[in-house]
N, C-alpha and C positions, 0 to 999 in steps of 0.2 A: 249268425249270418249278417253279412255286410247289406243294408239295402240302399238303394238307389235314392238319391237325394235329390230334392226340386231345389234348385237353385235361381234367382230370378235377383233383376236388375232393375228394381221400378223406376227408380230415379239414379239422377248423376248431376253434379255440378263444376263448374272451370275452379280450377284454383292457380296460383302462380306458376306457370310453365306446365301444370299437366291436368289432371280432372281426376274427381275424386265420384267412387261409384258410391251407392248404398245396395248393398245385397243380403237379399232375405230367404232363408233357409227352412225348408219344412218337408213333412214326408208322405206320399200320399197317402196311406192308409191310415194316416192319424196318429203313428208310434210317435214314441219323444223321442227328441231327435239324441246322435252318440252324445259320447262324453266328453265334455269339454269343447261342444260348436254350439255357437252364438247365435244369435239373429236378432236384430241387425246386424250389419256388421257393417264397417268403409273400410273399401281399399284402394288406394292410388293405381295407376294405369302402371308404374312400375313394378308394383307387389302382383298383377296381375301378370306382367311378362315376365316377373322371377316364376311364379308359378309353371305358365308355361313351358320355360326353361328345362326345370326340376323336370318336369314330367315325359320331357322330350329326352332326356337324359339316362332315363331312368327304366321308361317304358321302350327299349326300340326293337321291341315285335308289335305295338299297337300303333296303332293310326290314329296320333295326336291333333285334335281340331287345330286349325291357324288362327293366329292370333292377327287383329287386324294392326294396321301401323303404330307407330308410335303418334300420339297428338301433338300437332302442329302448336307451337308455343303461339304464332302471329292467329291464330284462329280460334284459341281454348274460348274465348270469349264471344266468341258465335256460338248462338244456341241453338240454332240447327245444327251444328259440328259437333256439339256434345252429346244431341241428341242422337246423331247416326252414331257417336264412337257409344253409346249407352245398349243402343241396340247390338251393335255386332259384339260387344263384351257379354253380352244377356246369349247372346246364342251361344258364344262360346263356356260359359260356365255351366249354361243348361245340358251340352253336350258331355259335359266333364261329369257333371252328377247324374248324367244315366248308365254312368261306365262304372260297376261295381268294382275293379279292378284299379279305377283311377279313387272310387271314393275311399276305401282302404289303408291308401298309400299315406304315409305319415306327412310328406309334405301339403296334401290337401287337406288333412286335419289339422296341421298349423296354421294352416292359410286361412283355417273358418273357424279356428279357434281365439277366446279370447288370447291368448299368450304374445299373439301380432296385433301391433297397437298401429293405427294408421299410419302411424306417423316414423315406421321403420322404414331404415333404406336398407331393401336387402336386395336393390340391383346396383351394386358399384359400378361406375365405368371402368370398362377393360384401357388395359392401357394401351395407348395410338398401335404399336407395333401388332399386336396380339389384334388389336380389330382390323388392322390392313391384312394382315394372313387369314382371318377369316374371308374378307372380301373376295381375295384372289382364290377360288375355290376352283380345282378342275372340270371343265365338263361331262367330263363322263361319268362325275359324283352327282351330278346334277339330276341327271336320266336315269332309262332305267337299264340295267346291264345284259349284254347279250352273251350268253354263254350254251354253248353246246359241248356237252359230256362224252368225251372218248369209252367210259366204261361206263356200263350196264347198274342202273341205281335203283335198287327196291323201291319202287310206290313211287317212280319219276315219271310223267306224263308230261312231258317236254314240249310236246306240240299242244294239248289244252293250255298249259302255262303260258307260250306264245301269244294264244288267241287272247288269255285273258290282258298280257302286257298292250295288245294292240288296241284293244277297248280302251282301255285307261287312255291310253297316249288318244284316241279319237274322241273318246269326252272330253278331258282335257280340250282339244282345241278349239269343240264345239262352245263349251262354259267361255272360252276367249271371244269366239265370235258372237254372243249370243250378248254379252257383254257389251262389246262393243256398239252391234246394233240397238242397242238399247239407249246408248249414248246419243245414237245419233237419230234416233227419234226425241229424245228431249228436245234437243239444237231443234231439229227441226220446226217441233212445236211454237218454241219460243219464237223461230223467226217468223212463224205463220201469225201469232200474235201479233207481232210488230206493223206485217203487213195488211192484216184486219183493222185495224188504227188509221194507220197511212189510207187505205182506201174508205173509209166512213171521213177521213179529213178529206179527202179530194170530189169526196163524192157532195159532200156540204158544201166545198167553194164552188163547184162545176154545175151545179145545177141548180143554187139560190136564185131567189128572184132577182140578183142585182147584173143576171144576164140573159136576159128576158128583152126580146131583139124590139120589139113593141105591138101592140093590139093587132095589126092586121086587119082583118077582115069581119072574124070573131069576135063578139062584143063581150064576149065571156070569158075572153083569152085571160085575162087577170085575173079572174078568180080562179081558174085553172092552174095557175101558177101560182097562186098562193095556198091551194090545197098541195101541188108538188113542193112547197119550201117544207110545208108543217111533216110531210111524209119523207120528205128527204131529212129533216131533223131528226128524225125516227129512225131512218136507217143509220145515220152518221151516227147518232147514242147508243143504237145495239152495235155497231162495231168497236166501237169502245168495250161495252161491258163486254164482248166477247173475247176480247184481247186481254181485258182483266178477267177471263177464268183461262186464258191459255196461260197467261203468267201465275195466275194461282198455282194450276196446276204442275207449272217448273217448280215454283217454290215452293218450298216447306213452311208450315204455320200454318196448317185451318184443322185438320181434325189430328190428334193425338190421342190414339187408343193404346192403353197399358194395362201388362197381364199382371194383376194381383195376386194371386195363386193361393185366393182363398181368404187375403187379405182386404178390408176394406178402408178406405180412406174417411171417415167418419165426419170430419170437417166439409168435406167436398160435401158431400150428402148432405150435410145439414144446410148449408148455404145456397144448397138446391143447384151447386153447379155441376153435380157427375150423376147417371143415372145409370144402374146397372144395367146389363143387357148379355146373358149369354156367359158370366162371366167377366165381362169385360167393363172397363168404367171407363165411360165417354165422357170427357172433359166437352162441356158443348156451352159456354158459357163467355166466350170472347173472342176478340180480330184472333188469334192463334188457335183457336179452336174450331175450325169450319174443314178441314180436311185432310188428305193423307198429306198432300205437296209432294214433295221429293219421295213419293214411295214407289214409285219405278226404280230408282236407284237404290233408296237405305232395304226398301221390303222384297226388290225384285234384284237387280244390278249387284248391291252385295252379297247377298246369296249365290250367285253366279260366282264371283269374288272367291268367296269363302271355299265354295267344294273344287274350285280349281286349286286353290291351294293346300284344298284335304287329296288331291289326287298326287301333290308331291311327296305326304306322309303316305299313301299307299304305295310309292314308289319303293318308298324306306324299307317298305316291310316285305314289297317283291324282292330288292336285292340285294337283302339279311336273306333270302332263301338261295337265292344264287350264290352267295358267298357259301354257304351253308353246303351246296350242290357241290362246290367245287372242291372241299375239304373234304367231303366225301370222294370224291372220282380220286385226290393224293393220293389219301391214306389208302381205297384199294388197289392205287399202283405200288406202292408201298409194301403192302401185305402182297400181293404178285408177285411180285421182286422176293420177296423173304421164302415165299412158296417154292420157287424155282429154283435159288438156292438150295433148301433144303430137301430138293427134290435131286437133285444132282451129286449132294455130298451123299447121299443114300444111294445112290449107285457105285461110288467111289471108297467109301468107308463103309465099316460093319455099324449096323443101327446103335450096339451101346457107344460109340467113341464118343470121345466130349466134343469133337466139334459138329458133329451131327447134333447131339443133345442139346447144344448152343443155339443151333439154327433153328433147332424144335420149337425153345423157348423163343425165340425172336419171331416168330413164324405164330407164337402163339398171342404174341402180347401185340402184334399188329390184327392180329382176328379181332381182339376185343377195341383196341381203337376204331376199328372200322365199325363193328358195333353201337359204340359209342358219339362217332360221329354221322349215323344213319341215324340214332333214336333223334341227333340236333337235325338233320334234316328233316325228317318226319314231322318234328317240334315247328318248325318253320314254315313246312309245306301248308300245315294246321293253319299255324296261324294267318297265312296267306288267304285261304277259305274263309275263315274265322272274319278277318276286317274287310274282305269284300262281300262277304251277307253284311256286316254290320255298316259300310259304307251304302250298300243299296237301299238300305232300311231308312238310315237318315236322311237320305236323297228323295226319297220318297216323299217321308214326312214333310220336309221342308220345302222344298219346291212344290209342292203343292197344296202350301199354307201360303208360300208366294204369291204364287201364279193367283190363286183364288184372291188374295189380298188385292193382287193387282189389276186383275177383272172387273175387280167392285167399283174401285176408285177410278178406275177408264169409263166406267158402264155409268154413274153419278156424275162423273163431269159432263159426259155425253148426253146423261140427263138436261142438264141445267142448261147444255148449249141450244136444245133442243126446244127446253120450256122458253127459253128467252126468243128464239126466232119464230116460235108459236105468238106467242103475246105481242110482237111487233109486229106481228101478220095483222092480228087480229086488231090492230088499235091503228092500223092503216087502214082494214075495210071498215073501220067506223067512222073516219073522217068525212065529214058532206061539208057543201058548202053553205052558209047558212044565210040568209035573208040581209044581214049586215055586211054581207059581201068578204064574210072574215070564217076561214075555218075553223069549225066545233068539231067536238064529239058529239054524240048522235047522246041524246037521254037516254031512251030506251032503243040501245041495237039491237035489231032483230037476230033469233037466236040461230046458228047456224045447225045444221042437219050431221054434220061430217066437217073435220078439222082434218090438217095434215096427218096422214097415216102412223100410228105408233106399235110396229108389230104387227100384230093380227087385228087395229083397229076397221083394217076394210078398206075399200077403194080409195082413191081422190075422187074432192067430191065437183059435181060439173062446174067448169068452168062459168060457163054462161050463166049460170044459176048462181052461182056463189058470187058474180060480179053482180046481177041485178039485187040481191039481197042486202052487198056488204055498203055500196055509196053510188051515190049518184051521177058521181063524173072520176071516169076512168081514163087517170093521167098518169100514175105510177106503175113502175112492175107487180102485181099482183101476188106475187110466188117469193117473197120475199122472207127470210125465216128472221127467231127473233126470241130473248128469254133475258129474265133479268135474276139476279138472284133472291133467293127469301125477302134478304134486308141489301138491296142492292148499295153501294158507297155511290153510287150516281143518285140515284133516287133520294139518298140522304142529302148530299151536295144542295138538289135541287130543290129539296123543302129549305133547308137552312138558310141557304145564301140567294134563293129564288129564281136561281138557273145555274147552267154548266155549262160556262162555256154559250157560244150564239149557238149551241144546239138548245139549250134550254128555255130562252126566250120564246115568247110569245111569235108568229110570223106579223113581220114590219107590213102595214099600208105604203104598197109602190103606188106612186104617182107617174102611169106610164104614157108618155103622149105619144101621138098617131106619128109614123114615119110620114116623109115630105112626100114619097114617094110613092103612090098604091101600088098592093100585090094583086093589081087586077080583079 
């Protein structure tokens, strides 16, 4: 009995004009691999594309998982692009390995065997004429075929079948809309990150001490502005860090979670740059290993795209059932005509005449043809039910995982933003006016009984009580947010260089002359 295979793509590397994938093969119950199947093996995208094309031609009654677009030769040097293609090919091969019908195919066995070299050219380019003909496909072949039988066919519930067709079309539309909305979210987040950075710059320029109008009638006005200057610098810096979080959330390159399928990279573990957690290996000691980055598109958006493409395979299986139904109706009509002819001849001639015997033979052959096409239609109808069930099972598994990963990534980034804003608020409240008329941080700031609410952390702190505990001068907004990363790049630069622009420097001492005209 053929067993499912666990096919995984833990690594990928760019090559001239293509991408090479490292594929591992295993069996869940620990049984030995099938004959002539090797692991690991290396295959190019063209070879994976060859496998997909062969499966599509061989299994017309199965919903073959879609293959991603071929790599763009201009982007194969981009590590983010290579990582995206690796995950796409991984999901394709994982679906192939879970289906015993596909695993037992000779093309799959050849693809996984040592007989195929990673340099084999199995995807020759088609001639321009044939390629052109493949592009021009009639519209009715791209969608679902609608057919109303004029004859009664056994086991044909056409109303139920059309409801399934409507369901697939609606689901396809939903996948397209969700992907478009997800791209809009990513774009708007990038714009928000830029706007936050501009907001910090504008606040620093507009509220700095250079815009003080004069001491006025209050003798401590200069000190108040120095405190305001310090807090504005904190605000500007935290806006930069918030923008940095936004940009990291849009771009890939922070945490790369790789499914090792029982294999452990000992070299990484020995070096202390990887840790195992629930079957996952988390690369955690590099600038490119602190988040999922474009996980929204790579882990969620691509899944939407793949299942939109999988609906095309489901349409093909449904169209095959419609074709079998049409063949069945045509053969039934021919059988009925043969039967009517035989009945007419029986009324005119003797039962043992040559014409009557010939008509009876033709009727029997037509009846046998009806039985054959009826069996083919029943098999096609069973294929539709089987593929829809498989589609729903795969959709439930993959989308549940994709949504869970997306929520985890989003929560982690939002938590970073909240911690950044809370830390900035805490530091702003610790600023006081020292005896040397320079703003400084309290050496032993009073502990607050509460802070910004997080989940069920409780109500907001009393505003007057919080102000009296935190600072002796009330000159800047107290309800500002902020936080920094565990290792903030701005903190690092401030330590190495001695400051981050105008915001990292200590507040300058301003000499402010009183205005020539008193303020009354």
